[in-house]
C-alpha positions as CSV (number, residue, x, y, z in Angstrom):
1,M,0.0,0.0,0.0
2,A,1.4,3.4,-1.0
3,S,2.2,5.8,1.8
4,E,3.4,3.0,4.1
5,L,6.9,3.4,5.6
6,I,9.7,1.3,4.2
7,L,13.1,1.1,6.0
8,I,16.1,0.7,3.6
9,V,19.2,-0.7,5.2
10,E,21.9,-0.4,2.5
11,D,25.5,0.9,2.8
12,N,26.0,1.7,-1.0
13,E,24.8,5.2,-1.6
14,K,23.9,4.7,-5.2
15,N,21.8,1.5,-4.4
16,R,20.1,3.3,-1.5
17,K,19.2,6.3,-3.7
18,L,17.8,4.0,-6.5
19,V,15.6,2.1,-4.1
20,R,14.5,5.3,-2.3
21,D,13.6,7.1,-5.6
22,V,11.6,4.1,-6.9
23,L,9.7,3.8,-3.7
24,Q,9.0,7.5,-3.2
25,V,7.8,8.0,-6.8
26,T,5.2,5.3,-6.2
27,G,4.0,7.0,-3.0
28,Y,5.9,5.1,-0.3
29,Q,7.6,6.9,2.6
30,T,11.1,5.8,3.2
31,L,13.6,5.8,6.0
32,E,17.3,4.9,5.4
33,T,20.4,3.9,7.1
34,E,23.8,2.5,6.2
35,T,24.2,0.1,9.1
36,A,22.4,-2.8,10.6
37,E,22.8,-1.4,14.1
38,E,21.0,1.8,13.1
39,G,18.4,-0.2,11.2
40,L,17.5,-2.2,14.3
41,N,17.0,1.0,16.2
42,L,14.9,2.6,13.5
43,A,12.8,-0.6,13.2
44,L,12.0,-0.4,16.9
45,E,11.3,3.3,16.9
46,K,9.4,3.7,13.7
47,S,7.7,0.2,13.1
48,P,8.1,0.2,9.3
49,A,5.7,-1.9,7.2
50,L,8.7,-3.5,5.4
51,I,12.5,-3.6,5.7
52,L,14.7,-3.9,2.7
53,M,18.0,-5.2,4.0
54,D,21.4,-5.5,2.4
55,I,23.3,-8.6,3.6
56,Q,26.9,-7.4,3.4
57,L,27.0,-4.3,5.7
58,P,29.8,-2.7,7.7
59,G,29.8,-4.0,11.3
60,M,26.8,-6.3,11.8
61,D,25.7,-8.1,8.7
62,G,22.1,-8.3,7.5
63,I,21.5,-11.9,8.5
64,T,22.5,-11.2,12.1
65,A,20.3,-8.1,12.1
66,M,17.4,-10.1,10.7
67,K,17.8,-12.7,13.5
68,Q,17.7,-9.9,16.1
69,L,14.5,-8.5,14.4
70,R,12.9,-12.0,14.6
71,A,13.9,-12.4,18.3
72,D,12.2,-9.1,19.4
73,P,8.4,-9.2,19.9
74,I,8.1,-5.7,18.7
75,T,9.8,-6.3,15.3
76,K,9.4,-10.1,14.7
77,T,6.4,-9.7,12.3
78,I,8.0,-7.0,10.1
79,P,8.7,-8.5,6.6
80,V,12.3,-8.4,5.7
81,I,13.5,-8.6,2.1
82,A,17.2,-9.1,1.5
83,I,18.6,-7.1,-1.4
84,T,22.2,-8.2,-2.2
85,A,24.6,-8.7,-5.0
86,S,25.2,-12.3,-3.8
87,A,24.0,-14.7,-6.5
88,M,24.8,-18.0,-4.8
89,T,21.7,-20.2,-4.6
90,Y,22.9,-21.8,-1.4
91,N,22.9,-18.3,0.2
92,H,19.3,-17.7,-1.0
93,Q,18.0,-20.9,0.6
94,T,20.0,-20.3,3.8
95,M,18.7,-16.8,4.2
96,L,15.1,-17.8,3.6
97,L,15.4,-20.6,6.1
98,K,16.8,-18.2,8.7
99,G,13.6,-16.1,8.5
100,L,13.9,-13.7,5.6
101,T,10.5,-13.0,4.0
102,A,12.0,-12.8,0.4
103,F,15.2,-12.5,-1.4
104,K,16.1,-10.2,-4.3
105,A,19.5,-10.4,-5.9
106,S,20.7,-7.2,-7.5
107,Q,23.8,-6.0,-9.2
108,S,25.8,-3.4,-7.3
109,A,26.0,0.0,-8.9
């Protein structure tokens, strides 16, 4: 639903801008950060309708952050879609089994 808040957790500025621009032009509100740690804080504070999470982030990685989201009663039901340049099928299946809602491979800008 347009106008819902989507949290973008992506350390690559060009990728973050692309996702933000596409979402905002279709009417979604966005909130962004470059780190998983900040993403966890924003998820708790803002309760987004969806989180788009890069997997390879500085500091805490996206999988660890997703596990923490799933362990917290406040954030455990927020859908998380992984967006990453990793194209390994094994990684896709592992991430889905660990609780990601969906997986979208992308090419890094």
